[in-house]
C-alpha positions as CSV (number, residue, x, y, z in Angstrom):
1,M,-23.3,-11.1,-18.1
2,R,-24.3,-9.2,-15.0
3,K,-26.7,-11.8,-13.8
4,Y,-24.1,-14.5,-14.4
5,Y,-21.5,-12.6,-12.4
6,I,-23.9,-12.2,-9.5
7,S,-24.7,-15.9,-9.4
8,L,-21.0,-16.8,-9.4
9,V,-20.4,-14.4,-6.5
10,V,-23.3,-15.9,-4.5
11,G,-21.9,-19.4,-5.0
12,F,-18.4,-18.4,-3.9
13,V,-19.7,-16.5,-0.9
14,S,-21.5,-19.6,0.4
15,T,-18.4,-21.7,-0.1
16,I,-16.0,-19.7,2.0
17,S,-18.6,-18.5,4.5
18,A,-19.5,-22.1,5.4
19,A,-15.8,-22.6,6.4
20,L,-15.8,-19.5,8.5
21,A,-19.0,-20.3,10.4
22,E,-18.4,-23.9,11.4
23,D,-18.1,-23.1,15.1
24,G,-20.4,-20.2,15.0
25,R,-17.7,-17.6,15.6
26,R,-17.0,-14.6,13.5
27,P,-13.4,-14.3,12.2
28,N,-11.0,-11.9,13.8
29,I,-9.3,-9.3,11.6
30,L,-5.6,-8.3,11.6
31,F,-5.0,-5.5,9.1
32,V,-1.4,-4.6,8.5
33,A,-0.5,-1.5,6.6
34,Y,3.0,-0.6,5.4
35,D,4.1,2.9,4.4
36,D,5.9,3.3,1.0
37,L,6.4,-0.5,0.7
38,R,6.3,-1.5,-2.9
39,P,6.2,-5.3,-3.6
40,E,9.8,-5.6,-2.5
41,M,9.8,-9.0,-0.8
42,G,10.9,-12.4,-1.6
43,A,7.4,-13.7,-2.2
44,Y,7.1,-11.2,-5.0
45,G,10.3,-12.2,-6.6
46,A,12.6,-9.5,-5.2
47,K,16.1,-11.1,-5.0
48,E,18.0,-8.9,-2.6
49,V,15.5,-8.2,0.2
50,I,15.3,-10.4,3.3
51,T,11.6,-10.8,4.3
52,P,11.2,-14.3,5.9
53,N,8.1,-13.4,7.8
54,L,6.2,-11.8,5.0
55,D,7.3,-14.7,2.7
56,K,5.8,-17.2,5.3
57,L,2.6,-15.2,5.3
58,A,2.4,-15.3,1.5
59,A,2.7,-19.1,1.7
60,E,-0.6,-19.1,3.7
61,S,-2.3,-16.3,1.7
62,T,-3.5,-15.3,-1.7
63,R,-1.0,-12.9,-3.1
64,F,-2.2,-10.4,-5.6
65,E,0.3,-9.8,-8.4
66,N,-1.5,-6.9,-10.0
67,A,-2.8,-4.8,-7.1
68,Y,-3.0,-1.0,-7.6
69,V,-3.9,2.1,-5.6
70,N,-6.2,4.8,-6.9
71,Y,-3.6,7.5,-6.2
72,P,0.1,6.8,-5.5
73,L,0.4,9.0,-2.4
74,C,-0.2,8.1,1.3
75,M,-3.1,10.4,2.1
76,P,-5.4,9.8,-0.9
77,S,-4.6,6.1,-1.1
78,R,-5.5,5.5,2.6
79,S,-8.6,7.5,2.4
80,S,-9.8,5.5,-0.6
81,M,-9.0,2.2,1.1
82,L,-10.8,3.2,4.3
83,S,-13.9,4.8,2.7
84,G,-14.2,2.5,-0.3
85,I,-14.5,5.6,-2.6
86,R,-12.4,6.2,-5.7
87,F,-10.3,9.3,-5.5
88,D,-10.9,10.0,-9.2
89,N,-14.6,10.3,-8.7
90,R,-16.2,13.6,-9.8
91,N,-16.7,14.6,-6.1
92,F,-13.1,15.6,-5.9
93,T,-10.9,18.1,-7.7
94,E,-7.3,19.2,-7.3
95,G,-6.9,21.2,-4.1
96,D,-6.0,20.9,-0.5
97,S,-5.2,17.2,0.0
98,K,-5.9,17.4,3.7
99,V,-9.4,18.7,3.1
100,L,-10.0,16.0,0.5
101,Y,-8.8,13.3,2.8
102,E,-11.0,14.4,5.7
103,T,-14.0,14.8,3.3
104,M,-13.7,11.2,2.1
105,L,-13.6,9.9,5.6
106,T,-16.8,11.7,6.5
107,M,-18.8,11.0,3.4
108,Q,-19.8,7.5,4.7
109,S,-18.9,5.0,7.3
110,T,-15.4,3.5,7.0
111,W,-15.0,-0.2,7.3
112,P,-13.4,0.1,10.8
113,A,-16.6,2.0,11.9
114,V,-18.8,-0.8,10.4
115,F,-16.9,-3.5,12.2
116,H,-17.1,-1.6,15.5
117,E,-20.8,-1.2,15.0
118,A,-21.1,-4.9,14.3
119,G,-19.7,-5.8,17.7
120,Y,-16.0,-6.1,17.1
121,W,-13.4,-5.0,19.7
122,T,-11.3,-2.6,17.7
123,A,-7.8,-1.2,18.2
124,T,-5.3,0.6,16.1
125,R,-1.6,1.4,16.6
126,G,0.8,3.1,14.2
127,K,0.0,4.6,10.8
128,L,-3.4,3.6,9.4
129,Y,-4.8,7.1,8.8
130,H,-2.5,9.9,7.6
131,G,-1.6,11.0,11.1
132,H,-3.5,10.5,14.3
133,V,-7.0,9.0,14.2
134,P,-9.2,11.8,13.0
135,K,-12.0,13.0,15.3
136,S,-14.6,11.7,13.0
137,E,-13.1,8.2,13.3
138,R,-12.4,7.9,17.0
139,K,-15.8,6.4,17.7
140,A,-14.8,3.5,15.4
141,W,-12.1,2.4,17.8
142,D,-12.1,1.0,21.4
143,V,-8.4,1.9,21.4
144,P,-7.6,4.7,18.9
145,G,-3.8,4.3,19.2
146,R,-1.0,6.6,18.7
147,F,0.8,7.4,15.4
148,Y,4.5,8.1,15.0
149,G,4.1,11.7,16.1
150,Q,4.8,11.0,19.7
151,P,7.5,13.4,21.0
152,E,10.1,10.7,21.9
153,V,10.4,9.7,18.2
154,Y,11.0,13.3,17.1
155,R,13.6,13.7,19.9
156,L,15.4,10.6,18.7
157,M,15.5,11.9,15.1
158,E,16.7,15.4,16.1
159,H,19.4,13.9,18.4
160,H,20.9,12.1,15.4
161,Q,20.5,14.9,12.8
162,D,24.1,16.0,12.8
163,K,25.4,12.5,12.9
164,V,23.3,11.6,9.8
165,V,24.5,14.6,7.8
166,E,28.1,13.9,8.8
167,Q,28.1,10.1,8.3
168,G,25.3,9.6,5.8
169,G,26.8,12.3,3.6
170,V,23.7,13.1,1.5
171,L,20.6,14.7,2.9
172,K,20.4,18.4,2.3
173,D,22.0,18.0,-1.2
174,L,19.2,15.6,-2.2
175,D,16.2,17.8,-3.2
176,I,14.3,14.7,-4.4
177,L,14.5,13.2,-0.9
178,L,13.5,16.2,1.1
179,A,10.0,16.8,2.2
180,M,10.9,19.9,4.2
181,E,14.0,21.9,5.1
182,S,14.3,20.5,8.6
183,G,12.8,18.0,11.0
184,P,12.5,14.2,10.7
185,A,11.6,14.1,7.0
186,A,14.9,15.8,6.2
187,L,16.8,12.7,7.2
188,A,17.5,10.1,4.5
189,Y,19.1,7.1,6.2
190,L,20.8,6.0,9.4
191,A,21.8,2.8,11.1
192,I,21.4,3.2,14.8
193,D,22.9,0.9,17.4
194,C,19.7,0.4,19.4
195,A,17.1,-2.2,20.2
196,D,14.1,-2.8,17.9
197,N,11.6,-1.3,20.3
198,E,13.5,2.0,20.6
199,L,12.2,3.0,17.1
200,H,8.6,3.4,16.2
201,D,7.8,0.2,14.3
202,G,9.3,-1.9,17.1
203,E,7.3,0.1,19.7
204,M,4.2,-0.3,17.6
205,A,4.7,-4.1,17.3
206,E,5.0,-4.4,21.1
207,A,1.7,-2.5,21.5
208,V,-0.1,-4.8,19.1
209,V,1.4,-7.9,20.9
210,E,-0.1,-6.4,24.1
211,F,-3.5,-6.0,22.4
212,L,-3.4,-9.6,21.5
213,A,-2.1,-11.0,24.8
214,K,-3.9,-8.9,27.4
215,E,-5.8,-5.8,26.4
216,R,-8.6,-7.1,24.1
217,D,-12.1,-8.0,25.1
218,R,-12.1,-11.8,24.7
219,K,-15.9,-11.9,24.6
220,K,-15.8,-10.2,21.2
221,P,-14.0,-10.9,17.8
222,F,-11.2,-8.4,17.3
223,L,-10.2,-6.0,14.6
224,I,-6.6,-4.9,15.1
225,S,-4.8,-2.6,12.8
226,A,-1.0,-2.5,12.8
227,G,0.5,0.4,10.9
228,F,4.2,0.4,9.9
229,T,5.8,3.7,9.2
230,L,8.6,2.0,7.3
231,P,10.0,1.9,4.7
232,H,8.9,5.6,4.4
233,L,11.6,8.1,4.8
234,P,13.7,8.6,6.9
235,W,15.2,5.1,6.4
236,I,16.3,4.7,10.1
237,A,16.6,1.2,11.5
238,P,18.7,-0.7,14.1
239,K,22.2,-1.3,12.8
240,K,21.9,-5.1,12.8
241,Y,19.5,-4.9,9.9
242,F,21.8,-2.7,7.8
243,D,24.6,-5.3,8.6
244,M,22.5,-8.0,7.0
245,Y,23.2,-6.4,3.6
246,P,26.7,-6.0,2.0
247,E,28.0,-2.5,1.3
248,D,27.5,-3.0,-2.4
249,A,23.8,-4.2,-2.0
250,G,21.1,-2.1,-3.7
251,E,20.9,-3.3,-7.3
252,L,19.7,-0.4,-9.5
253,A,17.1,-0.6,-12.1
254,P,18.5,-1.3,-15.6
255,V,18.4,1.2,-18.4
256,P,18.0,-0.1,-21.9
257,E,20.9,0.4,-24.2
258,G,20.6,3.6,-26.2
259,V,18.0,5.2,-23.9
260,E,19.0,8.7,-22.8
261,R,19.1,9.1,-19.0
262,V,16.6,12.0,-18.9
263,V,13.8,12.7,-16.4
264,H,10.8,14.1,-18.1
265,K,9.3,17.2,-16.3
266,K,5.7,15.9,-16.6
267,D,6.7,12.9,-14.5
268,Q,7.5,15.0,-11.5
269,R,5.6,16.0,-8.4
270,P,6.2,19.6,-7.2
271,L,9.7,20.3,-5.9
272,S,11.1,17.1,-7.4
273,S,14.2,16.9,-9.5
274,N,14.2,17.3,-13.3
275,I,17.6,15.7,-13.6
276,W,18.3,12.0,-13.6
277,N,19.0,11.0,-10.0
278,E,19.9,14.6,-9.2
279,G,22.4,14.8,-6.4
280,V,22.9,11.0,-6.4
281,D,25.5,9.1,-8.3
282,D,25.1,5.3,-8.8
283,E,27.2,4.5,-5.7
284,E,25.1,6.7,-3.5
285,A,21.9,5.4,-5.1
286,R,22.9,1.9,-4.1
287,R,23.5,3.1,-0.5
288,L,20.0,4.6,-0.5
289,K,18.4,1.4,-1.8
290,R,20.4,-0.6,0.8
291,A,18.8,1.6,3.5
292,Y,15.3,0.9,2.1
293,L,16.0,-2.8,2.1
294,A,17.3,-2.7,5.7
295,C,14.2,-0.8,6.9
296,T,12.0,-3.3,5.1
297,T,13.8,-6.2,6.9
298,Y,13.4,-4.4,10.2
299,A,9.7,-4.0,9.6
300,D,9.5,-7.6,8.5
301,A,11.0,-8.8,11.8
302,Q,8.4,-6.8,13.8
303,M,5.7,-8.4,11.6
304,G,7.1,-11.8,12.7
305,K,6.6,-10.8,16.4
306,I,3.0,-9.9,15.7
307,I,2.2,-13.1,13.9
308,E,3.9,-15.2,16.7
309,A,1.8,-13.4,19.3
310,L,-1.3,-14.1,17.3
311,K,-0.5,-17.8,17.1
312,E,0.1,-17.9,20.9
313,T,-3.5,-16.7,21.4
314,G,-4.9,-19.8,19.6
315,E,-6.8,-17.5,17.3
316,Y,-4.5,-17.7,14.3
317,E,-6.7,-20.1,12.3
318,N,-9.8,-18.0,12.9
319,T,-8.2,-14.7,11.9
320,I,-8.3,-12.9,8.5
321,I,-4.9,-11.2,7.8
322,V,-4.7,-8.5,5.3
323,M,-1.2,-7.2,4.4
324,W,-1.2,-4.1,2.3
325,G,1.2,-1.4,1.2
326,D,-0.2,2.1,0.5
327,H,1.4,2.5,-3.0
328,G,4.5,1.7,-4.9
329,Y,7.8,3.4,-4.9
330,H,10.7,4.5,-7.2
331,L,14.2,3.4,-6.2
332,S,16.0,4.9,-9.2
333,E,13.6,3.5,-11.9
334,H,13.5,6.1,-14.7
335,G,15.9,8.2,-12.6
336,L,13.2,8.8,-10.0
337,W,12.8,8.5,-6.3
338,Q,9.7,8.3,-4.0
339,K,6.1,8.0,-5.3
340,N,3.4,10.1,-6.9
341,K,4.3,9.2,-10.5
342,D,2.3,7.6,-13.3
343,Y,4.6,4.6,-13.8
344,R,3.4,1.2,-12.8
345,V,6.2,0.9,-10.1
346,S,4.5,3.8,-8.3
347,M,0.9,2.6,-8.7
348,R,1.5,-1.1,-7.9
349,C,1.2,-2.1,-4.2
350,P,1.6,-5.4,-2.3
351,L,-1.6,-7.1,-1.2
352,M,-2.0,-10.5,0.5
353,I,-5.1,-11.9,2.1
354,K,-5.1,-14.9,4.4
355,A,-8.6,-16.1,5.3
356,P,-10.0,-19.2,7.1
357,G,-11.1,-21.8,4.8
358,V,-9.1,-20.4,1.8
359,K,-6.1,-22.3,0.3
360,G,-2.8,-20.7,1.0
361,G,0.1,-20.0,-1.4
362,Q,-2.1,-18.9,-4.2
363,V,-1.1,-16.2,-6.7
364,C,-3.7,-14.1,-8.4
365,E,-2.8,-12.0,-11.5
366,R,-6.2,-10.4,-12.0
367,V,-6.3,-6.6,-11.6
368,V,-7.5,-5.5,-8.1
369,Q,-7.4,-2.2,-6.1
370,N,-7.1,-0.8,-2.7
371,I,-10.9,0.1,-2.7
372,D,-11.6,-3.7,-2.9
373,I,-10.4,-4.2,0.7
374,Y,-13.6,-2.7,2.2
375,P,-16.2,-5.0,0.5
376,T,-13.9,-8.0,0.8
377,L,-13.5,-7.7,4.6
378,L,-17.3,-7.3,5.0
379,S,-17.9,-10.3,2.9
380,L,-15.4,-12.5,4.6
381,A,-16.7,-11.6,8.0
382,G,-20.3,-12.0,7.0
383,I,-21.2,-8.4,7.8
384,E,-23.9,-6.7,5.8
385,K,-23.0,-3.5,4.1
386,P,-24.9,-0.5,5.5
387,E,-27.6,0.5,3.0
388,E,-26.3,4.1,2.7
389,V,-22.7,3.1,1.9
390,V,-21.7,3.1,-1.8
391,L,-18.6,1.0,-2.5
392,H,-16.6,1.6,-5.7
393,G,-14.6,-1.6,-5.2
394,R,-15.3,-5.3,-5.7
395,D,-15.5,-8.2,-3.3
396,L,-12.4,-10.3,-3.9
397,K,-13.8,-13.4,-2.4
398,P,-14.4,-15.0,-5.8
399,L,-10.7,-14.6,-6.5
400,L,-9.7,-16.1,-3.2
401,E,-11.7,-19.2,-4.2
402,N,-10.4,-19.3,-7.7
403,P,-7.5,-16.8,-8.5
404,N,-7.7,-17.7,-12.2
405,R,-11.4,-17.0,-12.8
406,E,-12.7,-14.6,-15.4
407,W,-12.4,-11.0,-14.1
408,E,-13.2,-8.2,-16.4
409,R,-11.5,-5.3,-14.7
410,V,-9.1,-2.4,-15.1
411,A,-7.6,-0.3,-12.3
412,H,-8.6,3.4,-12.3
413,V,-5.7,5.6,-11.2
414,S,-5.0,9.3,-10.8
415,C,-1.8,11.3,-10.2
416,V,-0.6,14.8,-9.4
417,G,-1.8,17.4,-11.9
418,G,-5.2,15.9,-12.4
419,R,-3.8,13.1,-14.6
420,K,-6.1,10.1,-14.9
421,G,-5.4,6.6,-16.3
422,V,-6.3,3.0,-16.3
423,I,-4.2,-0.2,-15.9
424,S,-5.2,-3.5,-17.3
425,E,-3.4,-6.8,-17.1
426,R,-1.5,-5.9,-20.3
427,Y,-1.6,-2.1,-20.7
428,R,-1.0,1.1,-18.7
429,F,-2.7,4.2,-20.2
430,T,-2.4,7.8,-18.8
431,E,-4.4,10.8,-20.2
432,F,-2.7,14.1,-19.8
433,R,-4.4,17.5,-19.7
434,W,-1.6,18.8,-21.9
435,G,1.1,17.1,-23.9
436,E,1.2,13.5,-25.2
437,D,-0.8,10.7,-23.6
438,E,1.0,7.5,-22.6
439,L,0.3,3.9,-23.5
440,Y,2.7,1.1,-22.5
441,D,2.5,-2.6,-23.2
442,L,3.3,-4.2,-19.9
443,E,4.0,-7.6,-21.4
444,A,6.4,-6.5,-24.0
445,D,7.8,-3.5,-22.1
446,P,7.3,-4.0,-18.4
447,D,9.6,-1.2,-17.4
448,E,7.6,1.3,-19.6
449,W,10.2,2.8,-22.0
450,V,8.3,2.7,-25.3
451,N,5.2,5.0,-25.5
452,L,2.7,3.5,-28.0
453,A,0.0,6.2,-27.6
454,G,0.9,8.0,-30.8
455,R,1.0,5.0,-33.1
456,P,-1.9,4.6,-35.5
457,E,-2.3,0.8,-34.8
458,Y,-3.1,1.7,-31.1
459,A,-5.6,4.4,-31.8
460,E,-8.6,2.2,-31.0
461,K,-7.0,1.0,-27.7
462,V,-6.4,4.7,-26.7
463,K,-10.0,5.6,-27.5
464,E,-11.2,2.6,-25.5
465,F,-9.2,3.6,-22.4
466,K,-10.3,7.3,-22.7
467,K,-14.0,6.1,-22.7
468,E,-13.2,4.0,-19.6
469,I,-11.7,7.0,-17.8
470,A,-14.7,9.2,-18.6
471,K,-17.2,6.6,-17.5
472,A,-15.5,6.0,-14.2
473,V,-15.3,9.7,-13.3
474,W,-19.0,10.1,-13.6
475,N,-20.1,6.8,-12.2
476,D,-21.2,6.6,-8.5
477,K,-22.5,3.0,-8.8
478,E,-21.2,0.0,-6.9
479,G,-18.2,-1.9,-8.2
């Protein structure tokens, strides 16, 4: 089986690489990362949200329906994506997340570093890493751009703090939405009467447009990373994007008849609520979701500006575009908000890849992960992996060529408290250190209400998944 798989990969590699190399040029890379964006866009079937630019990109890309992150939190998800290392590997234990993040980025060359070494002109702006570009990564970038921590952004947020509390009417009462007692993260939502470029994502998009139009070295292929901070809290966007949604927008997740509205303590990250939608009635929950939708539409508009600038360079057809969200997000599902939960809605992320020579508008339902981005980009660009680099992900090029091909794969996921699990095309299983394990049939029960783990008829399936978890934790091999 292994030899057969390798031969298939070689065949697909040659098919797409030939299309890339017709004129002898290496493809450019535009990598677009969104913060806290679940697959909430029209292309993924979301009915309320307005995302015309992402939907157009989907029509020219392969859209992955079952893409997952290793860990549903910004820092570990991004470190896995950049390093190609699974967060659930035995090298890591629960502890200081910042230390773990920096450790993963220094264990081996990240893919931006490999592209820079291969002769690409590299520039980043916005949120790619968890904060500013780390010292260990600055050599990977010709332009290691700014993150949203620039003082003018904080001043804007502080200026509107009282206005938000007065007009927004929530904030300090919503423990589930507070990351700290004060500062920008204490804001929940605000519609500001301002221009797009007065807020971070608009400013970031302008900088990326500048990279494309003027700043880059035209003698080299480029790797440009555009990092959106939205729709991460606070949900602040120009008022015109809020006005695109009616006041009663923000449809809430359904609750099956007879199901008690209870939030289980084991589902929570530290400091989160243990009461269903604590501090938020249904009317307020809809306002919060409306703000999330408005911020998603604002970010989508900035994406449109970047794509248009890329087309104006004449390089669009020779550019690989990867659109990725760093994890999923709860918007009232199971009475929960934010991320870092075991449910599929928290683990599932958007992922779309547009590549020269690859048919657009494809949908792939095979299980893929954030760690697959590293080997896929190298393969699409024809860059050899450094010998010392070990990648836990798979090259997705075979799925770009044939989204329906055989693909024996489960996603390995972890969550707060040391919980580990796997997600297949049909099941989601989570192993708990204490208490009852969880097994959900995603076909029969996509919203994960009926736990099957304790039923005798599923005992073999539980055993199978437990073995898969143990094998992955102690495996340092490729793929």
